N, CA, C and O atoms as a Tinker XYZ file with bonds, in Angstrom:
   520  protein
     1  N     91.977000  105.954000   78.704000    73     2
     2  CA    92.330000  106.805000   79.837000    64     1     3
     3  C     93.819000  107.089000   79.745000    63     2     4     5
     4  O     94.630000  106.179000   79.571000    81     3
     5  N     94.166000  108.352000   79.863000    73     3     6
     6  CA    95.564000  108.773000   79.806000    64     5     7
     7  C     96.152000  108.717000   81.215000    63     6     8     9
     8  O     95.641000  109.355000   82.135000    81     7
     9  N     97.238000  107.943000   81.376000    73     7    10
    10  CA    97.918000  107.757000   82.644000    64     9    11
    11  C     99.302000  108.364000   82.579000    63    10    12    13
    12  O     99.875000  108.493000   81.497000    81    11
    13  N     99.850000  108.741000   83.735000    73    11    14
    14  CA   101.207000  109.283000   83.757000    64    13    15
    15  C    102.039000  108.580000   84.823000    63    14    16    17
    16  O    101.584000  108.335000   85.940000    81    15
    17  N    103.277000  108.264000   84.439000    73    15    18
    18  CA   104.290000  107.754000   85.361000    64    17    19
    19  C    105.553000  108.560000   85.083000    63    18    20    21
    20  O    106.155000  108.438000   84.016000    81    19
    21  N    105.950000  109.389000   86.054000    73    19    22
    22  CA   107.100000  110.269000   85.824000    64    21    23
    23  C    106.775000  111.199000   84.673000    63    22    24    25
    24  O    105.751000  111.881000   84.695000    81    23
    25  N    107.645000  111.233000   83.660000    73    23    26
    26  CA   107.400000  112.090000   82.497000    64    25    27
    27  C    106.823000  111.309000   81.317000    63    26    28    29
    28  O    106.771000  111.825000   80.201000    81    27
    29  N    106.390000  110.068000   81.554000    73    27    30
    30  CA   105.854000  109.210000   80.498000    64    29    31
    31  C    104.334000  109.141000   80.592000    63    30    32    33
    32  O    103.773000  108.944000   81.671000    81    31
    33  N    103.677000  109.306000   79.444000    73    31    34
    34  CA   102.224000  109.197000   79.379000    64    33    35
    35  C    101.864000  107.945000   78.594000    63    34    36    37
    36  O    102.452000  107.662000   77.551000    81    35
    37  N    100.889000  107.198000   79.108000    73    35    38
    38  CA   100.428000  105.971000   78.474000    64    37    39
    39  C     98.909000  105.976000   78.418000    63    38    40    41
    40  O     98.242000  106.672000   79.184000    81    39
    41  N     98.381000  105.191000   77.501000    73    39    42
    42  CA    96.938000  105.038000   77.353000    64    41    43
    43  C     96.543000  103.629000   77.800000    63    42    44    45
    44  O     97.168000  102.648000   77.398000    81    43
    45  N     95.504000  103.537000   78.632000    73    43    46
    46  CA    94.890000  102.252000   78.976000    64    45    47
    47  C     93.461000  102.323000   78.464000    63    46    48    49
    48  O     92.719000  103.229000   78.842000    81    47
    49  N     93.058000  101.378000   77.606000    73    47    50
    50  CA    91.671000  101.407000   77.116000    64    49    51
    51  C     90.669000  101.399000   78.276000    63    50    52    53
    52  O     90.790000  100.611000   79.214000    81    51
    53  N     89.690000  102.285000   78.190000    73    51    54
    54  CA    88.710000  102.434000   79.260000    64    53    55
    55  C     87.926000  101.144000   79.479000    63    54    56    57
    56  O     87.505000  100.865000   80.602000    81    55
    57  N     87.725000  100.364000   78.439000    73    55    58
    58  CA    86.988000   99.106000   78.585000    64    57    59
    59  C     87.707000   98.129000   79.516000    63    58    60    61
    60  O     87.077000   97.225000   80.064000    81    59
    61  N     89.020000   98.300000   79.701000    73    59    62
    62  CA    89.788000   97.427000   80.592000    64    61    63
    63  C     89.758000   97.889000   82.042000    63    62    64    65
    64  O     90.115000   97.128000   82.942000    81    63
    65  N     89.336000   99.128000   82.276000    73    63    66
    66  CA    89.393000   99.704000   83.622000    64    65    67
    67  C     88.082000   99.471000   84.367000    63    66    68    69
    68  O     87.007000   99.833000   83.888000    81    67
    69  N     88.189000   98.860000   85.550000    73    67    70
    70  CA    87.028000   98.637000   86.419000    64    69    71
    71  C     86.787000   99.839000   87.332000    63    70    72    73
    72  O     85.657000  100.306000   87.476000    81    71
    73  N     87.874000  100.335000   87.949000    73    71    74
    74  CA    87.784000  101.500000   88.829000    64    73    75
    75  C     89.181000  102.018000   89.107000    63    74    76    77
    76  O     90.175000  101.345000   88.833000    81    75
    77  N     89.244000  103.218000   89.653000    73    75    78
    78  CA    90.507000  103.811000   90.081000    64    77    79
    79  C     90.330000  104.291000   91.512000    63    78    80    81
    80  O     89.239000  104.703000   91.905000    81    79
    81  N     91.405000  104.238000   92.288000    73    79    82
    82  CA    91.302000  104.646000   93.688000    64    81    83
    83  C     92.684000  104.890000   94.276000    63    82    84    85
    84  O     93.697000  104.428000   93.750000    81    83
    85  N     92.698000  105.625000   95.373000    73    83    86
    86  CA    93.911000  105.849000   96.159000    64    85    87
    87  C     93.808000  104.953000   97.388000    63    86    88    89
    88  O     92.937000  105.174000   98.230000    81    87
    89  N     94.674000  103.947000   97.514000    73    87    90
    90  CA    94.530000  102.987000   98.602000    64    89    91
    91  C     94.984000  103.551000   99.946000    63    90    92    93
    92  O     95.801000  104.469000  100.013000    81    91
    93  N     94.440000  102.982000  100.998000    73    91    94
    94  CA    94.913000  103.300000  102.348000    64    93    95
    95  C     96.059000  102.337000  102.670000    63    94    96    97
    96  O     96.082000  101.221000  102.150000    81    95
    97  N     96.997000  102.742000  103.505000    73    95    98
    98  CA    98.142000  101.870000  103.810000    64    97    99
    99  C     97.749000  100.494000  104.342000    63    98   100   101
   100  O     98.438000   99.510000  104.072000    81    99
   101  N     96.656000  100.414000  105.091000    73    99   102
   102  CA    96.261000   99.117000  105.644000    64   101   103
   103  C     95.652000   98.179000  104.598000    63   102   104   105
   104  O     95.447000   97.000000  104.887000    81   103
   105  N     95.360000   98.670000  103.399000    73   103   106
   106  CA    94.805000   97.826000  102.334000    64   105   107
   107  C     95.894000   97.098000  101.556000    63   106   108   109
   108  O     95.600000   96.167000  100.806000    81   107
   109  N     97.153000   97.513000  101.727000    73   107   110
   110  CA    98.272000   96.918000  100.993000    64   109   111
   111  C     98.903000   95.809000  101.822000    63   110   112   113
   112  O     99.181000   95.980000  103.009000    81   111
   113  N     99.121000   94.681000  101.182000    73   111   114
   114  CA    99.763000   93.532000  101.843000    64   113   115
   115  C    100.947000   93.104000  100.987000    63   114   116   117
   116  O    100.837000   92.982000   99.767000    81   115
   117  N    102.080000   92.877000  101.646000    73   115   118
   118  CA   103.267000   92.387000  100.953000    64   117   119
   119  C    103.493000   90.953000  101.394000    63   118   120   121
   120  O    103.637000   90.680000  102.586000    81   119
   121  N    103.525000   90.027000  100.427000    73   119   122
   122  CA   103.715000   88.615000  100.747000    64   121   123
   123  C    105.167000   88.366000  101.137000    63   122   124   125
   124  O    106.024000   89.208000  100.873000    81   123
   125  N    105.460000   87.221000  101.764000    73   123   126
   126  CA   106.845000   86.923000  102.157000    64   125   127
   127  C    107.838000   86.928000  100.978000    63   126   128   129
   128  O    109.027000   87.185000  101.165000    81   127
   129  N    107.337000   86.641000   99.764000    73   127   130
   130  CA   108.231000   86.662000   98.605000    64   129   131
   131  C    108.288000   88.023000   97.916000    63   130   132   133
   132  O    108.870000   88.149000   96.839000    81   131
   133  N    107.682000   89.048000   98.537000    73   131   134
   134  CA   107.797000   90.414000   98.040000    64   133   135
   135  C    106.710000   90.873000   97.092000    63   134   136   137
   136  O    106.756000   92.012000   96.628000    81   135
   137  N    105.726000   90.028000   96.783000    73   135   138
   138  CA   104.630000   90.434000   95.900000    64   137   139
   139  C    103.650000   91.316000   96.664000    63   138   140   141
   140  O    103.298000   91.034000   97.809000    81   139
   141  N    103.222000   92.379000   96.011000    73   139   142
   142  CA   102.298000   93.323000   96.630000    64   141   143
   143  C    100.881000   93.047000   96.139000    63   142   144   145
   144  O    100.658000   92.844000   94.946000    81   143
   145  N     99.932000   93.040000   97.063000    73   143   146
   146  CA    98.513000   92.893000   96.729000    64   145   147
   147  C     97.736000   93.959000   97.483000    63   146   148   149
   148  O     98.184000   94.476000   98.506000    81   147
   149  N     96.565000   94.273000   96.955000    73   147   150
   150  CA    95.702000   95.259000   97.607000    64   149   151
   151  C     94.340000   94.623000   97.860000    63   150   152   153
   152  O     93.819000   93.872000   97.036000    81   151
   153  N     93.785000   94.943000   99.016000    73   151   154
   154  CA    92.440000   94.484000   99.349000    64   153   155
   155  C     91.456000   95.546000   98.890000    63   154   156   157
   156  O     91.529000   96.705000   99.299000    81   155
   157  N     90.528000   95.126000   98.025000    73   155   158
   158  CA    89.459000   95.999000   97.567000    64   157   159
   159  C     88.160000   95.315000   97.974000    63   158   160   161
   160  O     87.788000   94.271000   97.437000    81   159
   161  N     87.488000   95.925000   98.929000    73   159   162
   162  CA    86.329000   95.318000   99.557000    64   161   163
   163  C     86.711000   93.921000  100.058000    63   162   164   165
   164  O     87.538000   93.836000  100.965000    81   163
   165  N     86.176000   92.847000   99.538000    73   163   166
   166  CA    86.493000   91.509000  100.056000    64   165   167
   167  C     87.406000   90.712000   99.124000    63   166   168   169
   168  O     87.551000   89.502000   99.300000    81   167
   169  N     88.022000   91.360000   98.142000    73   167   170
   170  CA    88.888000   90.670000   97.180000    64   169   171
   171  C     90.305000   91.206000   97.262000    63   170   172   173
   172  O     90.534000   92.329000   97.713000    81   171
   173  N     91.257000   90.385000   96.819000    73   171   174
   174  CA    92.661000   90.771000   96.784000    64   173   175
   175  C     93.155000   90.729000   95.339000    63   174   176   177
   176  O     92.866000   89.790000   94.598000    81   175
   177  N     93.916000   91.779000   94.947000    73   175   178
   178  CA    94.415000   91.872000   93.579000    64   177   179
   179  C     95.916000   92.162000   93.600000    63   178   180   181
   180  O     96.382000   92.975000   94.400000    81   179
   181  N     96.677000   91.496000   92.719000    73   179   182
   182  CA    98.105000   91.797000   92.634000    64   181   183
   183  C     98.313000   93.207000   92.078000    63   182   184   185
   184  O     97.490000   93.721000   91.320000    81   183
   185  N     99.422000   93.814000   92.469000    73   183   186
   186  CA    99.752000   95.176000   92.027000    64   185   187
   187  C    100.951000   95.114000   91.086000    63   186   188   189
   188  O    101.951000   94.451000   91.362000    81   187
   189  N    100.823000   95.817000   89.977000    73   187   190
   190  CA   101.922000   95.967000   89.023000    64   189   191
   191  C    102.317000   97.436000   88.999000    63   190   192   193
   192  O    101.508000   98.297000   88.651000    81   191
   193  N    103.553000   97.718000   89.366000    73   191   194
   194  CA   104.041000   99.105000   89.341000    64   193   195
   195  C    104.474000   99.429000   87.905000    63   194   196   197
   196  O    105.460000   98.883000   87.411000    81   195
   197  N    103.736000  100.310000   87.249000    73   195   198
   198  CA   104.003000  100.612000   85.843000    64   197   199
   199  C    105.399000  101.176000   85.640000    63   198   200   201
   200  O    106.016000  100.928000   84.604000    81   199
   201  N    105.914000  101.936000   86.614000    73   199   202
   202  CA   107.246000  102.501000   86.446000    64   201   203
   203  C    108.321000  101.412000   86.363000    63   202   204   205
   204  O    109.344000  101.606000   85.706000    81   203
   205  N    108.097000  100.267000   87.024000    73   203   206
   206  CA   109.066000   99.176000   86.939000    64   205   207
   207  C    109.027000   98.508000   85.569000    63   206   208   209
   208  O    110.065000   98.115000   85.037000    81   207
   209  N    107.831000   98.380000   84.998000    73   207   210
   210  CA   107.687000   97.790000   83.665000    64   209   211
   211  C    108.354000   98.679000   82.620000    63   210   212   213
   212  O    109.064000   98.199000   81.736000    81   211
   213  N    108.110000   99.990000   82.740000    73   211   214
   214  CA   108.635000  100.948000   81.762000    64   213   215
   215  C    110.060000  101.405000   82.068000    63   214   216   217
   216  O    110.691000  102.091000   81.264000    81   215
   217  N    110.561000  101.012000   83.253000    73   215   218
   218  CA   111.893000  101.428000   83.696000    64   217   219
   219  C    112.033000  102.956000   83.687000    63   218   220   221
   220  O    112.973000  103.516000   83.122000    81   219
   221  N    111.053000  103.610000   84.339000    73   219   222
   222  CA   111.009000  105.067000   84.454000    64   221   223
   223  C    111.032000  105.459000   85.921000    63   222   224   225
   224  O    110.609000  104.688000   86.782000    81   223
   225  N    111.521000  106.645000   86.202000    73   223   226
   226  CA   111.523000  107.158000   87.567000    64   225   227
   227  C    110.145000  107.771000   87.855000    63   226   228   229
   228  O    109.742000  108.721000   87.183000    81   227
   229  N    109.415000  107.232000   88.853000    73   227   230
   230  CA   108.082000  107.759000   89.145000    64   229   231
   231  C    108.134000  108.969000   90.076000    63   230   232   233
   232  O    109.138000  109.208000   90.747000    81   231
   233  N    107.053000  109.718000   90.106000    73   231   234
   234  CA   106.893000  110.785000   91.099000    64   233   235
   235  C    106.427000  110.186000   92.415000    63   234   236   237
   236  O    106.801000  110.662000   93.487000    81   235
   237  N    105.603000  109.131000   92.335000    73   235   238
   238  CA   105.035000  108.492000   93.536000    64   237   239
   239  C    105.616000  107.090000   93.688000    63   238   240   241
   240  O    105.514000  106.259000   92.785000    81   239
   241  N    106.223000  106.842000   94.843000    73   239   242
   242  CA   106.715000  105.499000   95.139000    64   241   243
   243  C    105.850000  104.827000   96.204000    63   242   244   245
   244  O    105.753000  103.601000   96.260000    81   243
   245  N    105.217000  105.657000   97.053000    73   243   246
   246  CA   104.311000  105.127000   98.069000    64   245   247
   247  C    102.898000  105.087000   97.475000    63   246   248   249
   248  O    102.497000  105.993000   96.745000    81   247
   249  N    102.163000  104.040000   97.792000    73   247   250
   250  CA   100.831000  103.874000   97.233000    64   249   251
   251  C     99.899000  105.033000   97.590000    63   250   252   253
   252  O     99.026000  105.394000   96.800000    81   251
   253  N    100.080000  105.612000   98.768000    73   251   254
   254  CA    99.227000  106.725000   99.185000    64   253   255
   255  C     99.426000  107.963000   98.313000    63   254   256   257
   256  O     98.562000  108.839000   98.273000    81   255
   257  N    100.565000  108.040000   97.611000    73   255   258
   258  CA   100.880000  109.215000   96.800000    64   257   259
   259  C    100.488000  109.053000   95.340000    63   258   260   261
   260  O    100.538000  110.017000   94.575000    81   259
   261  N    100.097000  107.844000   94.945000    73   259   262
   262  CA    99.747000  107.588000   93.552000    64   261   263
   263  C     98.310000  107.089000   93.440000    63   262   264   265
   264  O     97.495000  107.269000   94.345000    81   263
   265  N     98.030000  106.465000   92.316000    73   263   266
   266  CA    96.684000  105.962000   92.021000    64   265   267
   267  C     96.794000  104.497000   91.608000    63   266   268   269
   268  O     97.714000  104.115000   90.885000    81   267
   269  N     95.856000  103.687000   92.069000    73   267   270
   270  CA    95.744000  102.309000   91.598000    64   269   271
   271  C     94.595000  102.238000   90.602000    63   270   272   273
   272  O     93.507000  102.760000   90.847000    81   271
   273  N     94.854000  101.583000   89.478000    73   271   274
   274  CA    93.853000  101.391000   88.435000    64   273   275
   275  C     93.528000   99.907000   88.408000    63   274   276   277
   276  O     94.387000   99.097000   88.060000    81   275
   277  N     92.305000   99.536000   88.768000    73   275   278
   278  CA    91.891000   98.136000   88.749000    64   277   279
   279  C     91.539000   97.774000   87.315000    63   278   280   281
   280  O     90.607000   98.324000   86.728000    81   279
   281  N     92.307000   96.835000   86.760000    73   279   282
   282  CA    92.205000   96.459000   85.357000    64   281   283
   283  C     91.677000   95.035000   85.250000    63   282   284   285
   284  O     92.043000   94.170000   86.045000    81   283
   285  N     90.809000   94.790000   84.258000    73   283   286
   286  CA    90.281000   93.449000   84.001000    64   285   287
   287  C     90.523000   93.083000   82.543000    63   286   288   289
   288  O     90.364000   93.903000   81.639000    81   287
   289  N     90.911000   91.830000   82.341000    73   287   290
   290  CA    91.042000   91.288000   80.985000    64   289   291
   291  C     90.806000   89.788000   81.063000    63   290   292   293
   292  O     91.497000   89.081000   81.797000    81   291
   293  N     89.839000   89.311000   80.313000    73   291   294
   294  CA    89.515000   87.883000   80.263000    64   293   295
   295  C     89.280000   87.309000   81.662000    63   294   296   297
   296  O     89.822000   86.258000   82.001000    81   295
   297  N     88.482000   87.993000   82.464000    73   295   298
   298  CA    88.120000   87.571000   83.821000    64   297   299
   299  C     89.289000   87.515000   84.782000    63   298   300   301
   300  O     89.167000   86.916000   85.851000    81   299
   301  N     90.413000   88.115000   84.444000    73   299   302
   302  CA    91.546000   88.236000   85.353000    64   301   303
   303  C     91.679000   89.704000   85.721000    63   302   304   305
   304  O     91.421000   90.588000   84.904000    81   303
   305  N     92.087000   89.953000   86.966000    73   303   306
   306  CA    92.189000   91.321000   87.469000    64   305   307
   307  C     93.568000   91.586000   88.066000    63   306   308   309
   308  O     94.219000   90.678000   88.583000    81   307
   309  N     93.999000   92.832000   87.987000    73   307   310
   310  CA    95.184000   93.300000   88.689000    64   309   311
   311  C     95.080000   94.804000   88.822000    63   310   312   313
   312  O     94.266000   95.442000   88.153000    81   311
   313  N     95.913000   95.373000   89.694000    73   311   314
   314  CA    95.949000   96.818000   89.868000    64   313   315
   315  C     97.250000   97.367000   89.307000    63   314   316   317
   316  O     98.333000   96.846000   89.571000    81   315
   317  N     97.119000   98.416000   88.538000    73   315   318
   318  CA    98.259000   99.093000   87.933000    64   317   319
   319  C     98.525000  100.356000   88.749000    63   318   320   321
   320  O     97.635000  101.191000   88.909000    81   319
   321  N     99.749000  100.499000   89.265000    73   319   322
   322  CA   100.101000  101.662000   90.078000    64   321   323
   323  C    100.724000  102.732000   89.195000    63   322   324   325
   324  O    101.733000  102.488000   88.534000    81   323
   325  N    100.115000  103.933000   89.184000    73   323   326
   326  CA   100.578000  105.052000   88.369000    64   325   327
   327  C    100.662000  106.313000   89.222000    63   326   328   329
   328  O    100.131000  106.360000   90.331000    81   327
   329  N    101.330000  107.329000   88.696000    73   327   330
   330  CA   101.435000  108.595000   89.409000    64   329   331
   331  C    100.135000  109.392000   89.364000    63   330   332   333
   332  O     99.717000  109.978000   90.362000    81   331
   333  N     99.498000  109.406000   88.179000    73   331   334
   334  CA    98.369000  110.322000   87.998000    64   333   335
   335  C     97.491000  109.860000   86.839000    63   334   336   337
   336  O     97.968000  109.252000   85.881000    81   335
   337  N     96.199000  110.160000   86.948000    73   335   338
   338  CA    95.266000  110.001000   85.835000    64   337   339
   339  C     95.115000  111.371000   85.186000    63   338   340   341
   340  O     94.809000  112.351000   85.865000    81   339
   341  N     95.327000  111.441000   83.890000    73   339   342
   342  CA    95.250000  112.724000   83.202000    64   341   343
   343  C     93.916000  112.935000   82.499000    63   342   344   345
   344  O     93.654000  114.022000   81.983000    81   343
   345  N     93.068000  111.904000   82.472000    73   343   346
   346  CA    91.748000  112.049000   81.885000    64   345   347
   347  C     91.541000  111.193000   80.659000    63   346   348   349
   348  O     92.435000  110.474000   80.211000    81   347
   349  N     90.335000  111.290000   80.128000    73   347   350
   350  CA    89.982000  110.512000   78.938000    64   349   351
   351  C     90.573000  111.166000   77.692000    63   350   352   353
   352  O     90.716000  112.385000   77.606000    81   351
   353  N     90.904000  110.317000   76.743000    73   351   354
   354  CA    91.510000  110.815000   75.510000    64   353   355
   355  C     91.077000  109.884000   74.379000    63   354   356   357
   356  O     91.297000  108.675000   74.455000    81   355
   357  N     90.473000  110.429000   73.349000    73   355   358
   358  CA    90.178000  109.607000   72.176000    64   357   359
   359  C     91.454000  109.496000   71.363000    63   358   360   361
   360  O     92.144000  110.488000   71.125000    81   359
   361  N     91.761000  108.275000   70.939000    73   359   362
   362  CA    93.014000  108.070000   70.229000    64   361   363
   363  C     92.814000  107.211000   69.000000    63   362   364   365
   364  O     91.836000  106.472000   68.885000    81   363
   365  N     93.748000  107.322000   68.094000    73   363   366
   366  CA    93.836000  106.437000   66.940000    64   365   367
   367  C     95.034000  105.539000   67.191000    63   366   368   369
   368  O     96.146000  106.021000   67.407000    81   367
   369  N     94.805000  104.237000   67.162000    73   367   370
   370  CA    95.875000  103.285000   67.468000    64   369   371
   371  C     96.752000  103.075000   66.241000    63   370   372   373
   372  O     96.266000  102.818000   65.139000    81   371
   373  N     98.028000  103.190000   66.459000    73   371   374
   374  CA    99.030000  102.898000   65.433000    64   373   375
   375  C     99.802000  101.686000   65.902000    63   374   376   377
   376  O    100.155000  101.588000   67.078000    81   375
   377  N    100.066000  100.768000   65.003000    73   375   378
   378  CA   100.874000   99.606000   65.353000    64   377   379
   379  C    102.318000  100.020000   65.567000    63   378   380   381
   380  O    102.758000  101.057000   65.071000    81   379
   381  N    103.047000   99.208000   66.305000    73   379   382
   382  CA   104.466000   99.481000   66.506000    64   381   383
   383  C    105.241000   99.067000   65.258000    63   382   384   385
   384  O    104.865000   98.116000   64.574000    81   383
   385  N    106.284000   99.760000   64.978000    73   383   386
   386  CA   107.130000   99.472000   63.821000    64   385   387
   387  C    107.739000   98.080000   63.940000    63   386   388   389
   388  O    108.001000   97.608000   65.047000    81   387
   389  N    107.963000   97.426000   62.815000    73   387   390
   390  CA   108.630000   96.116000   62.821000    64   389   391
   391  C    110.034000   96.246000   63.397000    63   390   392   393
   392  O    110.589000   95.282000   63.925000    81   391
   393  N    110.602000   97.435000   63.293000    73   391   394
   394  CA   111.921000   97.692000   63.841000    64   393   395
   395  C    111.920000   97.524000   65.359000    63   394   396   397
   396  O    112.871000   96.992000   65.932000    81   395
   397  N    110.851000   97.979000   66.001000    73   395   398
   398  CA   110.719000   97.873000   67.451000    64   397   399
   399  C    110.351000   96.446000   67.844000    63   398   400   401
   400  O    110.829000   95.941000   68.860000    81   399
   401  N    109.515000   95.802000   67.056000    73   399   402
   402  CA   109.110000   94.431000   67.337000    64   401   403
   403  C    107.962000   94.358000   68.315000    63   402   404   405
   404  O    107.242000   95.338000   68.509000    81   403
   405  N    107.785000   93.202000   68.935000    73   403   406
   406  CA   106.703000   92.961000   69.879000    64   405   407
   407  C    107.179000   93.354000   71.279000    63   406   408   409
   408  O    108.151000   92.794000   71.786000    81   407
   409  N    106.502000   94.305000   71.895000    73   407   410
   410  CA   106.861000   94.785000   73.231000    64   409   411
   411  C    105.814000   94.287000   74.223000    63   410   412   413
   412  O    104.628000   94.587000   74.084000    81   411
   413  N    106.255000   93.525000   75.226000    73   411   414
   414  CA   105.328000   92.958000   76.212000    64   413   415
   415  C    104.634000   94.085000   76.976000    63   414   416   417
   416  O    105.282000   94.992000   77.500000    81   415
   417  N    103.314000   94.009000   77.027000    73   415   418
   418  CA   102.534000   94.999000   77.759000    64   417   419
   419  C    102.065000   96.167000   76.918000    63   418   420   421
   420  O    101.333000   97.024000   77.412000    81   419
   421  N    102.473000   96.222000   75.645000    73   419   422
   422  CA   102.122000   97.342000   74.774000    64   421   423
   423  C    101.463000   96.812000   73.504000    63   422   424   425
   424  O    101.969000   95.885000   72.871000    81   423
   425  N    100.324000   97.413000   73.137000    73   423   426
   426  CA    99.628000   96.973000   71.922000    64   425   427
   427  C     99.844000   97.913000   70.751000    63   426   428   429
   428  O     99.546000   97.552000   69.613000    81   427
   429  N    100.355000   99.107000   71.001000    73   427   430
   430  CA   100.580000  100.071000   69.935000    64   429   431
   431  C    100.946000  101.420000   70.516000    63   430   432   433
   432  O    101.395000  101.525000   71.657000    81   431
   433  N    100.746000  102.444000   69.712000    73   431   434
   434  CA   101.038000  103.804000   70.178000    64   433   435
   435  C    100.048000  104.758000   69.533000    63   434   436   437
   436  O     99.292000  104.385000   68.636000    81   435
   437  N    100.069000  105.984000   70.003000    73   435   438
   438  CA    99.214000  107.022000   69.453000    64   437   439
   439  C     99.939000  108.357000   69.583000    63   438   440   441
   440  O    100.879000  108.487000   70.367000    81   439
   441  N     99.505000  109.328000   68.826000    73   439   442
   442  CA   100.065000  110.674000   68.926000    64   441   443
   443  C     99.039000  111.541000   69.639000    63   442   444   445
   444  O     97.899000  111.666000   69.190000    81   443
   445  N     99.448000  112.137000   70.749000    73   443   446
   446  CA    98.567000  112.991000   71.550000    64   445   447
   447  C     98.405000  114.351000   70.881000    63   446   448   449
   448  O     99.148000  114.694000   69.962000    81   447
   449  N     97.439000  115.111000   71.344000    73   447   450
   450  CA    97.193000  116.445000   70.803000    64   449   451
   451  C     98.392000  117.374000   70.924000    63   450   452   453
   452  O     98.508000  118.338000   70.168000    81   451
   453  N     99.287000  117.093000   71.869000    73   451   454
   454  CA   100.487000  117.903000   72.071000    64   453   455
   455  C    101.611000  117.523000   71.103000    63   454   456   457
   456  O    102.644000  118.190000   71.039000    81   455
   457  N    101.391000  116.431000   70.347000    73   455   458
   458  CA   102.428000  115.948000   69.443000    64   457   459
   459  C    103.285000  114.851000   70.054000    63   458   460   461
   460  O    104.114000  114.255000   69.367000    81   459
   461  N    103.088000  114.581000   71.348000    73   459   462
   462  CA   103.846000  113.522000   72.020000    64   461   463
   463  C    103.341000  112.151000   71.578000    63   462   464   465
   464  O    102.156000  111.977000   71.297000    81   463
   465  N    104.248000  111.187000   71.522000    73   463   466
   466  CA   103.872000  109.803000   71.243000    64   465   467
   467  C    103.609000  109.116000   72.577000    63   466   468   469
   468  O    104.399000  109.237000   73.513000    81   467
   469  N    102.497000  108.399000   72.659000    73   467   470
   470  CA   102.114000  107.709000   73.887000    64   469   471
   471  C    101.906000  106.231000   73.581000    63   470   472   473
   472  O    101.310000  105.878000   72.563000    81   471
   473  N    102.401000  105.370000   74.466000    73   471   474
   474  CA   102.196000  103.933000   74.320000    64   473   475
   475  C    100.784000  103.570000   74.726000    63   474   476   477
   476  O    100.225000  104.165000   75.648000    81   475
   477  N    100.205000  102.600000   74.048000    73   475   478
   478  CA    98.901000  102.067000   74.423000    64   477   479
   479  C     99.151000  100.735000   75.119000    63   478   480   481
   480  O     99.710000   99.807000   74.534000    81   479
   481  N     98.731000  100.659000   76.371000    73   479   482
   482  CA    98.990000   99.475000   77.178000    64   481   483
   483  C     98.018000   98.359000   76.830000    63   482   484   485
   484  O     96.860000   98.612000   76.496000    81   483
   485  N     98.493000   97.128000   76.909000    73   483   486
   486  CA    97.697000   95.945000   76.624000    64   485   487
   487  C     97.471000   95.181000   77.927000    63   486   488   489
   488  O     98.394000   94.563000   78.459000    81   487
   489  N     96.240000   95.227000   78.437000    73   487   490
   490  CA    95.932000   94.612000   79.732000    64   489   491
   491  C     96.215000   93.114000   79.733000    63   490   492   493
   492  O     96.703000   92.580000   80.728000    81   491
   493  N     95.917000   92.435000   78.636000    73   491   494
   494  CA    96.112000   90.983000   78.585000    64   493   495
   495  C     97.559000   90.593000   78.776000    63   494   496   497
   496  O     97.846000   89.664000   79.530000    81   495
   497  N     98.477000   91.270000   78.120000    73   495   498
   498  CA    99.893000   90.914000   78.283000    64   497   499
   499  C    100.485000   91.471000   79.578000    63   498   500   501
   500  O    101.466000   90.927000   80.086000    81   499
   501  N     99.905000   92.551000   80.124000    73   499   502
   502  CA   100.364000   93.049000   81.418000    64   501   503
   503  C    100.031000   92.060000   82.534000    63   502   504   505
   504  O    100.791000   91.925000   83.493000    81   503
   505  N     98.903000   91.373000   82.411000    73   503   506
   506  CA    98.512000   90.386000   83.415000    64   505   507
   507  C     99.565000   89.279000   83.504000    63   506   508   509
   508  O     99.816000   88.747000   84.585000    81   507
   509  N    100.175000   88.936000   82.381000    73   507   510
   510  CA   101.196000   87.893000   82.374000    64   509   511
   511  C    102.451000   88.315000   83.145000    63   510   512   513
   512  O    103.198000   87.462000   83.624000    81   511
   513  N    102.684000   89.617000   83.265000    73   511   514
   514  CA   103.853000   90.127000   83.974000    64   513   515
   515  C    103.649000   90.039000   85.482000    63   514   516   517
   516  O    104.600000   89.816000   86.232000    81   515
   517  N    102.381000   90.220000   85.930000    73   515   518
   518  CA   102.079000   90.247000   87.374000    64   517   519
   519  C    102.461000   88.948000   88.031000    63   518   520
   520  O    102.279000   88.790000   89.238000    81   519
């Protein structure tokens, strides 16, 4: 699934995505230590703002203006906050250059049909950031 945060496009493997939704303000809870969680039916999931991980300026800062992507990896769940879902995209995964090294939250990259390079997000290592 192709996601967008600001002017950055990223890929999240569809097998990692449980569902996507636009939350209502009453579904968001901020803990006393500042961690954000969302209530989805009877469960609570931590929220990871992708723009903070990528250090990019987002279009949506309020949850009502963006999209939450419920992600699962190894029986752990979290919600990834993004500006927009751009749709499904078949990609060929390229490893990151040794020059770049190991980047937390990223498993590789791909070249989109437009010629842009897009990062492929790694749900397992993103869970460690939450």
